[in-house]
C-alpha positions as CSV (number, residue, x, y, z in Angstrom):
1,M,-33.8,-1.4,54.1
2,A,-31.9,-0.9,50.6
3,S,-28.5,-1.9,52.2
4,E,-30.0,-5.3,53.0
5,D,-32.4,-6.2,50.2
6,I,-33.0,-4.0,47.3
7,D,-36.1,-5.8,46.0
8,S,-37.7,-5.0,49.1
9,A,-36.9,-1.4,49.0
10,F,-38.2,-1.0,45.4
11,Q,-41.6,-2.5,46.4
12,S,-41.8,-0.5,49.6
13,I,-42.2,2.8,47.3
14,A,-45.4,1.4,46.4
15,L,-46.5,2.2,50.2
16,L,-45.8,6.0,48.8
17,E,-48.7,8.4,47.7
18,S,-46.7,11.5,46.9
19,E,-44.3,11.5,44.1
20,N,-42.1,13.7,45.5
21,L,-41.7,11.3,48.5
22,K,-41.6,8.2,45.6
23,S,-38.2,10.5,44.1
24,A,-36.8,10.8,47.5
25,A,-37.0,7.1,48.0
26,Y,-35.6,6.6,44.6
27,S,-32.5,8.9,45.6
28,G,-32.1,7.2,49.0
29,I,-32.1,3.4,47.6
30,F,-29.6,4.7,44.8
31,S,-27.0,6.7,47.3
32,V,-26.4,2.9,49.0
33,L,-25.6,1.4,46.0
34,E,-21.7,0.7,45.8
35,T,-20.8,-2.4,43.7
36,S,-21.2,-2.6,39.5
37,E,-23.2,-5.4,40.3
38,Q,-25.8,-3.4,42.7
39,F,-26.2,-1.0,40.0
40,R,-26.6,-3.6,37.1
41,D,-29.3,-5.1,39.3
42,T,-30.9,-2.0,40.3
43,L,-31.2,-0.8,36.6
44,S,-33.1,-4.5,36.1
45,L,-35.9,-3.5,38.2
46,V,-35.9,0.4,37.2
47,K,-36.2,-1.1,34.0
48,R,-40.0,-2.8,35.0
49,S,-41.1,0.5,35.9
50,D,-40.2,2.0,32.1
51,D,-39.5,5.4,33.9
52,K,-36.5,6.4,31.8
53,R,-36.2,9.5,33.7
54,L,-35.9,7.3,36.7
55,E,-32.9,5.3,34.8
56,T,-31.4,8.3,33.6
57,N,-31.1,9.4,37.1
58,L,-29.8,6.2,38.3
59,I,-27.1,6.0,35.7
60,S,-26.0,9.9,36.7
61,T,-25.4,8.2,40.3
62,W,-23.2,5.4,39.0
63,V,-21.2,7.7,36.9
64,R,-20.5,9.9,39.8
65,K,-19.6,7.2,42.2
66,D,-17.5,4.9,39.3
67,V,-17.4,6.5,35.9
68,E,-14.8,3.4,34.6
69,S,-17.5,0.7,35.9
70,T,-20.6,2.9,34.0
71,K,-18.3,3.0,30.9
72,A,-17.6,-0.8,31.0
73,W,-21.7,-1.7,31.5
74,F,-22.3,0.8,28.5
75,D,-20.1,-1.2,26.4
76,T,-22.2,-4.1,26.5
77,L,-25.0,-2.7,25.8
78,D,-26.7,-3.6,22.0
79,D,-26.5,-0.6,19.5
80,N,-30.3,0.9,19.0
81,E,-31.8,4.8,19.9
82,R,-31.4,4.0,23.6
83,K,-28.4,3.4,23.9
84,N,-27.5,6.8,22.1
85,E,-29.8,8.7,25.3
86,I,-27.8,6.3,27.7
87,K,-24.8,7.6,26.1
88,R,-25.9,11.6,26.8
89,A,-27.1,10.6,30.3
90,V,-23.3,9.5,31.0
91,F,-22.0,12.3,29.3
92,D,-23.9,14.9,31.3
93,S,-22.5,13.5,34.5
94,Y,-19.2,12.4,33.3
95,V,-18.6,16.0,32.4
96,N,-18.7,17.8,35.6
97,Q,-15.6,15.4,36.8
98,S,-13.3,15.4,33.5
99,P,-14.5,17.8,31.0
100,S,-12.1,16.7,28.1
101,E,-11.9,13.2,28.9
102,A,-15.7,13.1,29.2
103,A,-16.1,14.8,25.7
104,S,-13.6,12.4,24.2
105,W,-15.3,9.2,25.3
106,F,-18.8,11.0,24.1
107,V,-17.8,10.8,20.3
108,E,-15.6,8.4,20.5
109,H,-18.8,6.3,20.4
110,S,-20.4,8.3,17.9
111,S,-21.9,7.0,14.8
112,S,-20.1,8.6,11.3
113,E,-23.8,10.5,11.0
114,N,-23.8,12.0,14.2
115,Y,-20.1,12.3,14.8
116,Q,-20.4,16.4,14.1
117,S,-23.3,16.9,16.0
118,D,-22.0,14.9,19.1
119,V,-18.7,17.2,18.4
120,E,-20.8,20.1,18.7
121,H,-22.6,19.0,21.6
122,A,-19.8,18.1,23.7
123,A,-18.3,21.4,22.9
124,R,-21.2,23.4,24.1
125,T,-21.9,21.6,27.2
126,I,-18.3,22.3,28.4
127,A,-18.5,25.9,26.9
128,Y,-21.0,26.6,29.2
129,F,-18.9,26.6,32.6
130,E,-15.1,26.0,30.9
131,P,-15.1,27.7,27.4
132,D,-11.4,27.8,27.3
133,T,-11.3,24.0,27.4
134,A,-14.1,23.5,25.2
135,L,-12.2,25.5,22.6
136,S,-9.3,23.7,22.7
137,W,-11.0,20.3,22.8
138,A,-12.9,21.3,19.6
139,Q,-10.0,22.6,17.7
140,R,-8.2,19.2,18.4
141,Q,-10.7,17.1,16.7
142,T,-10.4,16.2,13.6
143,N,-12.6,15.1,10.6
144,I,-15.0,17.6,11.5
145,D,-16.2,21.1,10.3
146,T,-14.2,22.6,13.2
147,K,-15.1,26.2,12.3
148,Q,-19.2,25.1,12.9
149,A,-18.2,23.4,16.3
150,V,-16.4,26.9,17.1
151,V,-19.5,28.9,16.0
152,T,-21.8,26.2,18.5
153,L,-19.5,26.2,21.6
154,L,-19.4,30.3,21.4
155,Q,-22.9,30.4,21.5
156,G,-23.0,28.2,24.5
157,A,-20.6,30.4,26.3
158,V,-21.8,33.5,25.6
159,Y,-24.0,34.3,28.6
160,R,-22.1,33.3,31.3
161,S,-18.7,34.3,29.3
162,P,-19.6,36.9,26.8
163,Q,-16.0,38.9,27.4
164,F,-14.5,35.2,26.3
165,V,-16.5,34.8,23.5
166,E,-15.6,38.4,22.4
167,Q,-12.0,38.0,22.6
168,N,-12.5,34.9,19.9
169,L,-15.2,36.3,17.5
170,D,-12.2,36.6,14.9
171,L,-12.4,32.5,14.7
172,V,-15.7,32.9,13.3
173,V,-15.6,33.3,9.7
174,D,-19.4,33.3,8.3
175,R,-19.9,37.2,8.6
176,D,-24.0,36.1,9.6
177,A,-23.0,33.7,12.4
178,K,-20.4,36.3,13.6
179,I,-23.2,38.9,13.8
180,N,-25.7,36.5,15.4
181,I,-23.1,35.5,17.9
182,A,-22.3,39.4,18.3
183,H,-26.0,39.9,19.0
184,S,-25.9,37.7,22.2
185,V,-22.7,39.2,23.5
186,Y,-24.4,42.6,23.0
187,S,-27.6,41.3,25.1
188,A,-25.2,39.4,27.5
189,Y,-23.1,42.2,28.4
190,G,-26.7,44.5,28.5
191,Y,-27.9,42.7,31.6
192,K,-24.8,43.7,33.6
193,S,-24.1,47.1,31.9
194,D,-25.8,48.9,29.4
195,Q,-22.6,51.4,29.0
196,R,-20.7,48.1,28.3
197,A,-23.1,46.7,25.9
198,R,-22.5,50.0,24.1
199,D,-18.7,49.7,24.0
200,F,-18.8,46.5,22.4
201,L,-21.5,47.8,19.8
202,N,-19.2,50.8,18.7
203,G,-16.1,48.4,18.7
204,F,-17.6,45.5,16.4
205,E,-16.4,45.5,13.0
206,Y,-20.2,45.0,11.8
207,K,-21.5,47.9,13.8
208,S,-24.3,49.1,11.2
209,E,-25.4,45.5,10.9
210,L,-25.7,44.7,14.5
211,A,-27.4,47.8,15.4
212,K,-30.0,47.0,12.5
213,R,-30.6,43.9,14.3
214,I,-30.9,45.2,17.8
215,N,-33.4,48.1,16.6
216,K,-35.6,45.3,15.2
217,V,-35.2,43.0,18.1
218,E,-36.2,45.7,20.5
219,S,-39.2,47.1,18.2
220,N,-40.4,43.6,17.8
221,L,-40.6,43.3,21.5
222,K,-42.3,46.7,22.0
223,R,-45.4,45.6,19.8
224,V,-45.6,42.3,22.0
225,N,-45.5,44.2,25.0
């Protein structure tokens, strides 16, 4: 039905009672969209429902199918708070296709007051699955606090890539920040091997401070339990 008449397909969704079925129906409609015009028309229909999650799902589908036309549409939007939300929705889908390219696009559309936080968000997001790419990209950025961006991306990478974070701890200048990240590295190693966690602790430059923090956290957990 959506292939023939998207408006009728949307109206038919009202016949469904289950929210799960409605969600599946919307996904079905979105899956048949191909052209920029179809996506724009469907966005107009979605906006009538005042469902931001549904709008985000549609935008994500558009990005996956044609990121260039999605970006062109984005450039036509008025500057407002919703545009910032849409920018993040585009990035969150775009980043799975081309991490560095998506991150650069994301910060190119940042205001001066949000630039630092947007760089950190992009770096942390990429670091979760491609920490090397995130680090390389973050270190190429200008007019930001690169040291803080590195801290943020290491925090984003630590649970999936603790070894990468350990190897790059020397990039963290602030002592407290380094101990905080090291604590996360210790915990990440501990999920797989107590011995690996102990080896990391014993080799850490601020071993005594980290050990105190670990003992304090463990003592608090015991009191709660």
